N, C-alpha and C positions, 0 to 999 in steps of 0.2 A: 504494500500500500504506500503510495507517494504522499508526502506532506506538501501542503500548499506553501507559497512564499510567506503568507501571513502567519502560519504556524511556526515557521523558522525564525521569524522576527522576535527579538527579545525586547520587551517593553521595560524601560528603566525610568524610574521617577526622576524628575528634574529638580532635585532638592538643592536649595541654596541657603547660605547663612546670611541673615539680614539683621539690621537694627530696626526696631519698630518704635517710633516716637510715642511715649506715653501721653503726650499732650494732644497730638492731632491724628496719630495713627499712621503717619507717613512711613513707608517702607523704604529703607536705604540698603542696598546691597553692600555687604562688608568689603567687597573687592573695590568699591567706589570710594572708600574712606581714605583720607591721606595719612601719612606716616605719623603726624602729630596726634591725630585722633587715636590711632592704634596704640601709640606708646603711652598716652595719658589715660586712655579709657574714657575720655569725656568727649561727647559729640554734641554739636549744636544743630538743631533741626533747621534746614533751609526754608521750611514752610511756616513754622510758628515761632522760630527763634528760641525755643526751649533748649536749655543746656543741662546735661546730666550724664550719668554713666551709660555706657553702651548696653542696650537691652538686646542680647543676642537671641534670636529665634531661628529655627529651621522651618522653612516653608517649602511647599511643593513647587511653586513658581513665583518669581518676582514680577509684579506688574511693571511693564516698561512704559516709558513716556512715548507718546505718539510723536512722530516728527512734526515740527511746526512748518507750516507753509510760509514762504516768503512772498510778500506782495510787493509789486513794483509800482 
């Protein structure tokens, strides 16, 4: 009996480590944080300006910003 291509495909979750702002809920991928934030453990949210310890969570997928269109 032959397997279909779909059966041969391995489905892997797309887990990522993120910081979730306790103030506004904004999700920031840890890979996007700069070295100062990583070494101090203190992050400032770009949305609500709240500053505090990194709140690390593992999520299935990080919501990505949609590209902004440029108007002329």
